[in-house]
LUMFIKE-962845 format. One record per residue (C-alpha): residue in three letters; x, y, z. Coordinates in pm, 1 decimal, always signed. Example, Ala and Ser with C-alpha at 12.3 -4.5 7.8 and 13.67 -1.06 7.14 Angstrom:
<rs>
{"ala"; {+1230.0; -450.0; +780.0}}
{"ser"; {+1367.0; -106.0; +714.0}}
</rs>
This chain:
<rs>
{"unk"; {+0.0; +0.0; +0.0}}
{"unk"; {+284.7; +235.6; +73.1}}
{"unk"; {+379.0; +200.4; -292.9}}
{"unk"; {+41.3; +343.1; -393.0}}
{"unk"; {+87.1; +613.7; -129.4}}
{"unk"; {+415.8; +699.6; -288.4}}
{"unk"; {+243.3; +741.1; -625.3}}
{"unk"; {-0.8; +990.5; -473.3}}
{"unk"; {+286.9; +1175.7; -304.7}}
{"unk"; {+468.6; +1183.1; -635.6}}
{"unk"; {+166.4; +1343.9; -799.9}}
{"unk"; {+156.1; +1611.8; -529.8}}
{"unk"; {+525.1; +1685.8; -572.2}}
{"unk"; {+475.1; +1712.5; -948.1}}
{"unk"; {+207.4; +1972.9; -884.1}}
{"unk"; {+467.5; +2179.0; -704.1}}
{"unk"; {+687.2; +2171.9; -1011.4}}
{"unk"; {+1011.8; +2141.3; -815.5}}
{"unk"; {+1180.0; +2417.0; -618.9}}
{"unk"; {+1495.0; +2509.4; -441.8}}
{"unk"; {+1589.5; +2633.7; -97.7}}
{"unk"; {+1752.3; +2979.7; -96.5}}
{"unk"; {+2125.5; +2966.5; -27.0}}
{"unk"; {+2275.4; +3166.4; +257.1}}
{"unk"; {+2512.6; +3345.5; +21.3}}
{"unk"; {+2391.2; +3397.2; -332.1}}
{"unk"; {+2462.1; +3619.9; -627.9}}
{"unk"; {+2273.9; +3706.3; -942.9}}
{"unk"; {+2419.7; +3809.9; -1275.0}}
{"unk"; {+2279.7; +4155.2; -1337.8}}
{"unk"; {+2106.7; +4242.0; -1661.2}}
{"unk"; {+2350.9; +4531.4; -1693.2}}
{"unk"; {+2673.5; +4329.6; -1715.5}}
{"unk"; {+2775.8; +4392.2; -2074.2}}
{"unk"; {+2612.0; +4731.5; -2107.0}}
{"unk"; {+2839.1; +5034.8; -2113.2}}
{"unk"; {+2615.4; +5341.1; -2085.7}}
{"unk"; {+2701.9; +5700.7; -2165.9}}
{"unk"; {+2795.3; +5939.8; -1888.1}}
{"unk"; {+2443.0; +6071.4; -1864.7}}
{"unk"; {+2315.4; +5725.6; -1770.3}}
{"unk"; {+2062.9; +5506.8; -1944.7}}
{"unk"; {+1791.3; +5253.5; -1879.7}}
{"unk"; {+1864.2; +4888.6; -1949.3}}
{"unk"; {+1567.7; +4659.4; -1980.5}}
{"unk"; {+1509.6; +4308.4; -2095.9}}
{"unk"; {+1133.7; +4278.2; -2088.5}}
{"unk"; {+1126.9; +3931.3; -2236.9}}
{"unk"; {+1345.4; +3784.9; -1965.8}}
{"unk"; {+1152.6; +3967.8; -1696.4}}
{"unk"; {+820.8; +3837.2; -1827.2}}
{"unk"; {+958.2; +3484.1; -1834.3}}
{"unk"; {+1067.0; +3508.1; -1472.3}}
{"unk"; {+727.6; +3640.9; -1370.6}}
{"unk"; {+554.9; +3365.9; -1567.7}}
{"unk"; {+759.4; +3095.4; -1394.9}}
{"unk"; {+683.3; +3249.2; -1057.1}}
{"unk"; {+310.6; +3275.0; -1134.0}}
{"unk"; {+310.4; +2918.1; -1259.6}}
{"unk"; {+480.7; +2797.4; -941.4}}
{"unk"; {+236.1; +2997.6; -730.5}}
{"unk"; {-58.8; +2853.6; -922.2}}
{"unk"; {+71.6; +2501.0; -869.6}}
{"unk"; {+124.0; +2571.1; -502.0}}
{"unk"; {-227.8; +2708.7; -473.2}}
{"unk"; {-359.5; +2388.8; -630.0}}
{"unk"; {-191.7; +2184.3; -358.0}}
{"unk"; {-313.8; +2417.5; -84.1}}
{"unk"; {-663.3; +2383.5; -219.7}}
{"unk"; {-674.1; +2008.6; -158.8}}
{"unk"; {-917.3; +1956.6; +123.1}}
{"unk"; {-937.7; +1664.2; +356.8}}
{"unk"; {-1249.5; +1552.1; +170.3}}
{"unk"; {-1083.9; +1548.4; -169.3}}
{"unk"; {-785.9; +1366.6; -21.9}}
{"unk"; {-1019.8; +1106.8; +125.3}}
{"unk"; {-1190.0; +1063.7; -212.0}}
{"unk"; {-853.6; +1017.6; -385.9}}
{"unk"; {-750.5; +765.8; -122.3}}
{"unk"; {-1071.2; +567.8; -157.1}}
{"unk"; {-1014.1; +539.1; -530.3}}
{"unk"; {-673.9; +392.5; -463.0}}
{"unk"; {-796.2; +171.6; -175.4}}
{"unk"; {-567.5; +337.0; +82.5}}
{"unk"; {-585.1; +207.4; +435.4}}
{"unk"; {-660.9; +443.6; +725.5}}
{"unk"; {-294.4; +426.1; +821.1}}
{"unk"; {-194.3; +540.7; +473.9}}
{"unk"; {-448.3; +822.4; +487.8}}
{"unk"; {-295.9; +954.1; +809.8}}
{"unk"; {+46.8; +923.3; +656.4}}
{"unk"; {-55.6; +1114.0; +345.1}}
{"unk"; {-223.4; +1391.2; +546.5}}
{"unk"; {+100.0; +1437.6; +738.9}}
{"unk"; {+303.9; +1463.4; +417.6}}
{"unk"; {+54.6; +1709.1; +268.1}}
{"unk"; {+76.2; +1930.5; +577.5}}
{"unk"; {+454.8; +1932.5; +551.5}}
{"unk"; {+430.1; +2037.6; +188.2}}
{"unk"; {+190.9; +2318.9; +276.6}}
{"unk"; {+439.1; +2448.4; +533.6}}
{"unk"; {+713.3; +2454.0; +270.3}}
{"unk"; {+507.0; +2641.8; +10.6}}
{"unk"; {+614.0; +2996.7; +117.5}}
{"unk"; {+982.5; +2905.6; +86.5}}
{"unk"; {+923.0; +2736.7; -249.5}}
{"unk"; {+741.3; +3041.1; -383.8}}
{"unk"; {+1009.3; +3274.6; -241.3}}
{"unk"; {+1282.0; +3077.2; -416.1}}
{"unk"; {+1128.5; +3163.8; -752.7}}
{"unk"; {+1166.3; +3539.7; -694.5}}
{"unk"; {+1494.4; +3664.0; -847.8}}
{"unk"; {+1758.0; +3717.0; -580.3}}
{"unk"; {+1800.1; +4080.2; -682.4}}
{"unk"; {+1438.7; +4140.5; -572.8}}
{"unk"; {+1485.9; +3951.4; -245.3}}
{"unk"; {+1814.5; +4124.1; -162.1}}
{"unk"; {+1740.8; +4305.0; +168.2}}
{"unk"; {+1956.1; +4609.9; +89.1}}
{"unk"; {+1942.7; +4622.5; -290.6}}
{"unk"; {+1816.2; +4982.5; -278.0}}
{"unk"; {+2085.0; +5082.7; -27.4}}
{"unk"; {+2390.8; +4986.9; -233.2}}
{"unk"; {+2533.3; +5050.6; -579.5}}
{"unk"; {+2808.3; +4926.2; -805.7}}
{"unk"; {+3075.5; +5173.9; -917.2}}
{"unk"; {+3205.2; +5137.7; -1275.1}}
{"unk"; {+3440.0; +5332.5; -1499.2}}
{"unk"; {+3282.0; +5578.1; -1745.5}}
{"unk"; {+3510.0; +5467.0; -2028.7}}
{"unk"; {+3483.6; +5153.9; -2239.0}}
{"unk"; {+3802.4; +5013.2; -2087.1}}
{"unk"; {+3723.5; +4686.5; -1905.7}}
{"unk"; {+3785.1; +4735.8; -1535.2}}
{"unk"; {+3705.0; +4579.7; -1204.1}}
{"unk"; {+3381.9; +4711.8; -1056.4}}
{"unk"; {+3348.5; +4804.2; -688.4}}
{"unk"; {+3072.3; +4808.7; -430.6}}
{"unk"; {+2932.0; +5121.1; -273.5}}
{"unk"; {+2673.1; +5219.6; -15.2}}
{"unk"; {+2406.1; +5489.2; +0.3}}
{"unk"; {+2347.2; +5691.7; +316.3}}
{"unk"; {+2155.3; +6002.6; +407.7}}
{"unk"; {+2256.8; +6293.9; +625.7}}
{"unk"; {+2077.7; +6625.2; +679.9}}
{"unk"; {+1825.9; +6544.4; +408.8}}
{"unk"; {+2088.6; +6472.1; +140.9}}
{"unk"; {+2183.2; +6137.5; -14.6}}
{"unk"; {+2553.5; +6053.4; -41.3}}
{"unk"; {+2755.0; +5748.8; -132.1}}
{"unk"; {+3071.7; +5582.6; -6.7}}
{"unk"; {+3328.5; +5361.9; -179.4}}
{"unk"; {+3674.8; +5233.8; -88.6}}
{"unk"; {+3935.5; +5504.6; -156.2}}
{"unk"; {+4178.3; +5258.9; -315.6}}
{"unk"; {+3921.9; +5204.1; -593.3}}
{"unk"; {+3995.6; +5556.6; -717.6}}
{"unk"; {+4359.5; +5487.9; -802.2}}
{"unk"; {+4684.8; +5661.0; -711.2}}
{"unk"; {+4860.6; +5982.1; -815.0}}
{"unk"; {+4864.7; +5840.5; -1168.8}}
{"unk"; {+4532.5; +5668.0; -1219.3}}
{"unk"; {+4555.1; +5308.4; -1330.0}}
{"unk"; {+4331.3; +5197.6; -1615.9}}
{"unk"; {+4154.3; +4935.2; -1407.1}}
{"unk"; {+4054.6; +5180.4; -1133.9}}
{"unk"; {+3771.9; +5431.3; -1122.5}}
{"unk"; {+3924.7; +5776.5; -1097.2}}
{"unk"; {+3738.2; +6084.9; -984.7}}
{"unk"; {+3426.9; +6045.6; -1202.3}}
{"unk"; {+3247.0; +5717.8; -1254.0}}
{"unk"; {+2903.4; +5561.0; -1291.6}}
{"unk"; {+2699.1; +5422.6; -1004.1}}
{"unk"; {+2460.5; +5143.1; -1102.8}}
{"unk"; {+2153.3; +5167.4; -878.4}}
{"unk"; {+1869.1; +4915.4; -873.9}}
{"unk"; {+1549.3; +5095.5; -970.8}}
{"unk"; {+1211.8; +4973.1; -1097.9}}
{"unk"; {+1329.0; +4611.9; -1147.4}}
{"unk"; {+1640.1; +4714.0; -1339.0}}
{"unk"; {+1978.5; +4880.5; -1293.0}}
{"unk"; {+2019.4; +5240.4; -1405.5}}
{"unk"; {+2347.0; +5433.3; -1420.8}}
{"unk"; {+2393.3; +5760.0; -1232.3}}
{"unk"; {+2693.5; +5992.3; -1284.3}}
{"unk"; {+2896.4; +6009.4; -962.8}}
{"unk"; {+3199.2; +6197.3; -829.0}}
{"unk"; {+3439.1; +6119.6; -544.8}}
{"unk"; {+3454.1; +6461.9; -377.8}}
{"unk"; {+3666.6; +6376.6; -73.4}}
{"unk"; {+3874.3; +6076.2; +28.3}}
{"unk"; {+4107.1; +5955.3; +300.1}}
{"unk"; {+4365.2; +5688.1; +205.4}}
{"unk"; {+4434.9; +5601.7; +569.1}}
{"unk"; {+4071.9; +5515.2; +644.1}}
{"unk"; {+4031.1; +5394.3; +284.6}}
{"unk"; {+3693.1; +5561.7; +228.7}}
{"unk"; {+3577.9; +5816.9; -26.6}}
{"unk"; {+3271.8; +6041.2; -7.7}}
{"unk"; {+3057.5; +6031.1; -323.9}}
{"unk"; {+2799.7; +6275.1; -461.8}}
{"unk"; {+2554.1; +6202.0; -744.2}}
{"unk"; {+2424.3; +6403.7; -1040.2}}
{"unk"; {+2057.9; +6319.0; -992.2}}
{"unk"; {+1952.7; +6575.1; -1256.7}}
{"unk"; {+2136.6; +6377.3; -1525.2}}
{"unk"; {+1936.7; +6058.3; -1476.0}}
{"unk"; {+1737.1; +5999.3; -1792.6}}
{"unk"; {+1510.5; +5733.8; -1644.0}}
{"unk"; {+1146.2; +5850.5; -1680.2}}
{"unk"; {+978.2; +5899.8; -1345.5}}
{"unk"; {+1298.4; +5847.4; -1147.6}}
{"unk"; {+1286.9; +5974.5; -791.9}}
{"unk"; {+1537.9; +5943.6; -511.1}}
{"unk"; {+1238.3; +5869.0; -288.0}}
{"unk"; {+1240.5; +5517.9; -434.0}}
{"unk"; {+1593.6; +5454.9; -301.6}}
{"unk"; {+1663.1; +5344.1; +53.7}}
{"unk"; {+1973.3; +5521.7; +185.6}}
{"unk"; {+2061.6; +5424.5; +542.2}}
{"unk"; {+2128.2; +5635.9; +847.8}}
{"unk"; {+2480.2; +5637.1; +994.4}}
{"unk"; {+2518.0; +5453.1; +1323.6}}
{"unk"; {+2697.4; +5649.4; +1595.7}}
{"unk"; {+2804.9; +5341.6; +1790.6}}
{"unk"; {+3035.9; +5052.5; +1707.1}}
{"unk"; {+2972.3; +4676.7; +1700.8}}
{"unk"; {+3092.3; +4463.3; +1990.7}}
{"unk"; {+3372.5; +4206.1; +1977.5}}
{"unk"; {+3206.2; +3869.6; +1917.0}}
{"unk"; {+2907.4; +4017.8; +1736.9}}
{"unk"; {+2828.3; +3859.5; +1400.2}}
{"unk"; {+2756.0; +4086.7; +1102.4}}
{"unk"; {+2677.3; +4045.8; +734.1}}
{"unk"; {+2794.5; +4258.7; +443.0}}
{"unk"; {+2606.0; +4342.9; +123.9}}
{"unk"; {+2763.2; +4443.6; -203.6}}
{"unk"; {+2888.2; +4306.0; -533.7}}
{"unk"; {+3147.3; +4052.6; -643.1}}
{"unk"; {+3313.8; +4039.6; -981.1}}
{"unk"; {+3100.4; +4233.4; -1229.8}}
{"unk"; {+2738.6; +4302.7; -1133.7}}
{"unk"; {+2686.6; +3998.9; -910.0}}
{"unk"; {+2497.2; +4077.5; -591.9}}
{"unk"; {+2648.5; +3916.3; -283.6}}
{"unk"; {+2561.2; +3868.9; +80.9}}
{"unk"; {+2852.7; +3764.2; +301.6}}
{"unk"; {+2729.2; +3619.5; +629.0}}
{"unk"; {+2914.4; +3508.9; +941.0}}
{"unk"; {+3148.0; +3809.0; +975.3}}
{"unk"; {+3227.3; +3776.1; +1344.1}}
{"unk"; {+3385.5; +4091.4; +1489.3}}
{"unk"; {+3733.4; +4022.6; +1630.5}}
{"unk"; {+3867.6; +4373.0; +1707.7}}
{"unk"; {+3712.0; +4717.9; +1737.3}}
{"unk"; {+3891.5; +5053.3; +1728.4}}
{"unk"; {+3733.3; +5399.0; +1693.8}}
{"unk"; {+3850.4; +5418.0; +1332.2}}
{"unk"; {+3877.3; +5052.8; +1234.6}}
{"unk"; {+3684.0; +4726.5; +1266.1}}
{"unk"; {+3822.7; +4377.4; +1203.0}}
{"unk"; {+3603.8; +4075.2; +1129.4}}
{"unk"; {+3639.4; +3719.0; +1010.3}}
{"unk"; {+3605.9; +3688.2; +631.1}}
{"unk"; {+3417.9; +3365.4; +545.1}}
{"unk"; {+3415.4; +3415.6; +169.4}}
{"unk"; {+3639.9; +3237.3; -86.5}}
{"unk"; {+3938.2; +3445.5; -194.0}}
{"unk"; {+3871.0; +3382.2; -559.8}}
{"unk"; {+3532.5; +3554.8; -538.8}}
{"unk"; {+3616.2; +3870.7; -339.7}}
{"unk"; {+3689.2; +4098.3; -631.9}}
{"unk"; {+3455.3; +4396.4; -605.8}}
{"unk"; {+3347.2; +4347.3; -243.3}}
{"unk"; {+3534.6; +4657.3; -123.5}}
{"unk"; {+3279.7; +4923.6; -38.2}}
{"unk"; {+3018.3; +4671.3; +77.2}}
{"unk"; {+2768.7; +4775.8; +341.5}}
{"unk"; {+2773.6; +4626.4; +693.7}}
{"unk"; {+2431.2; +4725.1; +828.7}}
{"unk"; {+2303.3; +4762.5; +1180.8}}
{"unk"; {+1950.1; +4631.5; +1171.1}}
{"unk"; {+1745.8; +4742.5; +871.6}}
{"unk"; {+1789.2; +5119.9; +886.7}}
{"unk"; {+2147.2; +5204.0; +988.6}}
{"unk"; {+2498.1; +5142.0; +859.8}}
{"unk"; {+2759.7; +5015.1; +1105.6}}
{"unk"; {+3056.8; +5023.8; +869.5}}
{"unk"; {+3182.5; +4971.5; +514.6}}
{"unk"; {+3412.3; +4691.4; +402.6}}
{"unk"; {+3749.4; +4809.9; +266.8}}
{"unk"; {+3952.3; +4491.1; +218.9}}
{"unk"; {+4076.2; +4160.4; +358.7}}
{"unk"; {+4391.0; +3958.0; +412.1}}
{"unk"; {+4488.3; +3689.0; +162.5}}
{"unk"; {+4819.2; +3541.7; +277.7}}
{"unk"; {+4875.8; +3220.7; +80.8}}
{"unk"; {+5066.9; +3078.7; +377.1}}
{"unk"; {+4752.7; +3101.7; +593.5}}
{"unk"; {+4431.2; +2903.9; +555.3}}
{"unk"; {+4170.3; +3134.4; +400.5}}
{"unk"; {+3932.8; +3043.7; +684.7}}
{"unk"; {+4159.8; +3256.6; +905.2}}
{"unk"; {+4143.4; +3560.9; +676.4}}
{"unk"; {+4050.6; +3894.6; +831.7}}
{"unk"; {+3817.7; +4155.6; +683.5}}
{"unk"; {+3864.7; +4528.3; +746.9}}
{"unk"; {+3590.5; +4789.0; +772.3}}
{"unk"; {+3575.5; +5162.0; +844.5}}
{"unk"; {+3305.4; +5275.1; +1091.9}}
{"unk"; {+3015.7; +5466.6; +938.8}}
{"unk"; {+3038.2; +5758.2; +1184.2}}
{"unk"; {+3354.5; +5879.2; +1005.4}}
{"unk"; {+3135.5; +5981.7; +711.6}}
{"unk"; {+2970.2; +6250.1; +925.6}}
{"unk"; {+3307.8; +6421.4; +947.7}}
{"unk"; {+3366.9; +6383.0; +574.5}}
{"unk"; {+3029.4; +6538.1; +487.7}}
{"unk"; {+3102.1; +6827.4; +723.7}}
{"unk"; {+3441.9; +6877.1; +558.9}}
{"unk"; {+3285.2; +6865.1; +212.8}}
{"unk"; {+3045.6; +7143.1; +308.6}}
{"unk"; {+3309.7; +7351.5; +489.5}}
{"unk"; {+3603.0; +7348.5; +247.7}}
{"unk"; {+3779.1; +7062.0; +423.0}}
{"unk"; {+3755.3; +7210.1; +771.2}}
{"unk"; {+3637.8; +6916.7; +978.9}}
{"unk"; {+3835.9; +6690.6; +1209.5}}
{"unk"; {+3818.3; +6343.4; +1354.9}}
{"unk"; {+4003.2; +6230.1; +1668.3}}
{"unk"; {+4289.1; +5984.8; +1630.3}}
{"unk"; {+4238.7; +5774.5; +1941.2}}
{"unk"; {+4431.4; +5477.3; +2063.6}}
{"unk"; {+4365.5; +5271.7; +2374.8}}
{"unk"; {+4129.7; +5538.5; +2506.5}}
{"unk"; {+4374.7; +5827.2; +2458.6}}
{"unk"; {+4342.4; +6096.9; +2195.8}}
{"unk"; {+4674.5; +6125.1; +2015.7}}
{"unk"; {+4583.0; +6393.1; +1763.2}}
{"unk"; {+4307.3; +6569.9; +1572.9}}
{"unk"; {+4321.2; +6493.5; +1200.0}}
{"unk"; {+4148.4; +6672.1; +914.2}}
{"unk"; {+3905.3; +6464.9; +711.9}}
{"unk"; {+4162.1; +6434.6; +429.2}}
{"unk"; {+4474.1; +6382.8; +644.3}}
{"unk"; {+4653.9; +6054.2; +681.0}}
{"unk"; {+4966.4; +5921.6; +853.3}}
{"unk"; {+5258.2; +5898.1; +609.9}}
{"unk"; {+5547.3; +5832.9; +851.1}}
{"unk"; {+5590.4; +5725.5; +1215.1}}
{"unk"; {+5880.7; +5749.2; +1459.8}}
{"unk"; {+5904.1; +5599.4; +1810.3}}
{"unk"; {+6142.6; +5752.6; +2070.4}}
{"unk"; {+6257.2; +5652.4; +2417.4}}
{"unk"; {+6289.8; +5899.1; +2710.9}}
{"unk"; {+6636.7; +6008.3; +2598.0}}
{"unk"; {+6511.1; +6087.1; +2248.6}}
{"unk"; {+6674.4; +5782.2; +2090.0}}
{"unk"; {+6489.4; +5642.6; +1790.4}}
{"unk"; {+6343.4; +5300.5; +1868.4}}
{"unk"; {+6167.4; +5251.3; +1537.1}}
{"unk"; {+6076.0; +5455.5; +1231.6}}
{"unk"; {+5912.4; +5384.6; +900.8}}
{"unk"; {+5653.8; +5482.3; +645.2}}
{"unk"; {+5294.8; +5399.2; +727.1}}
{"unk"; {+5110.0; +5179.5; +483.2}}
{"unk"; {+4846.5; +5347.3; +270.2}}
{"unk"; {+4575.4; +5167.1; +464.7}}
{"unk"; {+4669.3; +5248.6; +823.2}}
{"unk"; {+4647.3; +4954.6; +1061.7}}
{"unk"; {+4578.0; +5012.4; +1428.9}}
{"unk"; {+4665.2; +4649.0; +1486.6}}
{"unk"; {+5014.4; +4704.2; +1341.5}}
{"unk"; {+5069.3; +5017.7; +1550.6}}
{"unk"; {+4959.8; +4828.9; +1860.6}}
{"unk"; {+5217.4; +4558.6; +1792.8}}
{"unk"; {+5488.3; +4823.4; +1753.7}}
{"unk"; {+5394.2; +4991.5; +2082.0}}
{"unk"; {+5382.8; +4663.8; +2272.2}}
{"unk"; {+5721.8; +4564.3; +2129.3}}
{"unk"; {+5908.8; +4892.9; +2187.9}}
{"unk"; {+5722.4; +5066.6; +2475.1}}
{"unk"; {+5813.1; +5411.6; +2342.0}}
{"unk"; {+5805.8; +5729.1; +2545.7}}
{"unk"; {+5706.6; +5949.0; +2249.8}}
{"unk"; {+5531.9; +5894.2; +1919.9}}
{"unk"; {+5583.7; +6133.8; +1628.0}}
{"unk"; {+5348.0; +6124.2; +1331.9}}
{"unk"; {+5413.1; +6288.7; +996.0}}
{"unk"; {+5080.1; +6373.3; +836.6}}
{"unk"; {+4997.8; +6410.3; +468.9}}
{"unk"; {+4690.2; +6529.6; +281.7}}
{"unk"; {+4508.7; +6368.4; -7.6}}
{"unk"; {+4288.6; +6530.6; -268.4}}
{"unk"; {+4250.4; +6630.4; -632.3}}
{"unk"; {+4494.1; +6869.2; -798.1}}
{"unk"; {+4217.6; +7118.7; -873.3}}
{"unk"; {+3841.1; +7146.3; -898.6}}
{"unk"; {+3820.1; +6966.1; -1232.5}}
{"unk"; {+4131.2; +6749.0; -1239.2}}
{"unk"; {+4119.6; +6370.1; -1270.7}}
{"unk"; {+4462.3; +6349.8; -1103.1}}
{"unk"; {+4521.0; +6309.3; -732.3}}
{"unk"; {+4727.0; +6545.3; -523.5}}
{"unk"; {+4944.6; +6379.4; -262.8}}
{"unk"; {+5125.1; +6582.5; +1.5}}
{"unk"; {+5312.4; +6339.7; +221.1}}
{"unk"; {+5449.6; +6594.4; +469.3}}
{"unk"; {+5206.7; +6865.3; +576.2}}
{"unk"; {+5264.3; +6874.6; +951.1}}
{"unk"; {+5402.2; +6670.7; +1238.9}}
{"unk"; {+5235.0; +6567.3; +1563.6}}
{"unk"; {+5418.1; +6448.0; +1874.7}}
{"unk"; {+5249.3; +6257.0; +2152.5}}
{"unk"; {+5403.6; +6165.4; +2487.8}}
{"unk"; {+5249.7; +5852.7; +2637.5}}
{"unk"; {+5119.8; +5875.8; +2998.3}}
{"unk"; {+5265.5; +5635.2; +3252.0}}
{"unk"; {+4957.6; +5413.1; +3270.7}}
{"unk"; {+4913.8; +5383.1; +2891.5}}
{"unk"; {+5087.3; +5046.6; +2856.1}}
{"unk"; {+4928.3; +4911.6; +3172.9}}
{"unk"; {+4584.4; +4983.5; +3029.1}}
{"unk"; {+4691.6; +4843.7; +2693.3}}
{"unk"; {+4796.7; +4517.1; +2855.6}}
{"unk"; {+4470.1; +4497.1; +3049.0}}
{"unk"; {+4262.6; +4563.1; +2738.1}}
{"unk"; {+4442.4; +4294.6; +2540.0}}
{"unk"; {+4394.9; +4044.8; +2823.1}}
{"unk"; {+4023.6; +4129.7; +2838.7}}
{"unk"; {+3978.5; +4084.1; +2462.4}}
{"unk"; {+4159.0; +3749.3; +2460.7}}
{"unk"; {+3939.3; +3628.1; +2749.6}}
{"unk"; {+3620.2; +3726.6; +2567.0}}
{"unk"; {+3706.9; +3579.1; +2226.4}}
</rs>
């Protein structure tokens, strides 16, 4: 009899038409991949493909509705025709109930991932305005004082001499709108190579999409607080070219006022383009933005670390943008404020001295400043004084595509208090205990 029961079950499954369970980390090839729009932006549609997707979804929903519509009476009638025993009837009712419970997930799996992406209207993909093939980068949308801005990783812009595969000052931001991606002219107006973030503005008036309104986007608010060590986050952005990606399981390992470190559970071969990804706090705020990760071939990729810059820094950058660069953020370490830095200043060189003024260590700071590296230096040398040489980054002039790099603008000296290293040791011990 169970064989006949199986035949009935098989018929029910056929009504469902198959299905798939959504993966935890998915990506979808965008309809805009091979399109290279003009600077003014353009609409890219593929109505035939869209209608096919909708038809498949409606078909799946119709099949699911058919199964949901089976009543106990109709099931009993079917069973009687097949001479099912009472035991088989109970068994079949149980299977049918399980199928009903799975219907929402089956229907959801038919919706394109780009439509299910929780922050698809809060992110964008940055692409070069020229026809030269380049790597694309992720970016996030945020709002402040009624205005919508964007953020990308500063290293995506290029160096003093822009590389062909990097964005430069002006680029296109692909934003998901009305079931398609449209291109919006964008400009990196301010950037900081130490924090590896760039502030982006958009030319909304040059969007040629009929009926376009920024009200249909979903820019996030900037969180004022920081995540806690041990907290697990997700990031949302793009990999490769126009593939949406959700990276889950990013457990926070270290938190500094200007830097956040997390685990990076994403294959190295598929990280291209993730820089600039959004790390949200809940559904309405941004915690931070991803700026890169380690990829040492000598270390298992499961041990790779991801780096992110806290979202609150962007408040300072917006203030500087509105005030001709006059806005500052505190450079804090281990609870002590070492210096006040302009929004476009970065550390270009560091020197550690003992009490007698003897140099313990000196060297150029990496473009992406690492608090973790500085901490290791301080623990190793226990300096009495730290001297920082600060540089400024920016564009040569108001219309230039070339960066200006001044590696020696001013110097800052900081004398460590007596209890600094005691507190540093205690903090490290506390973090190790809580990991």
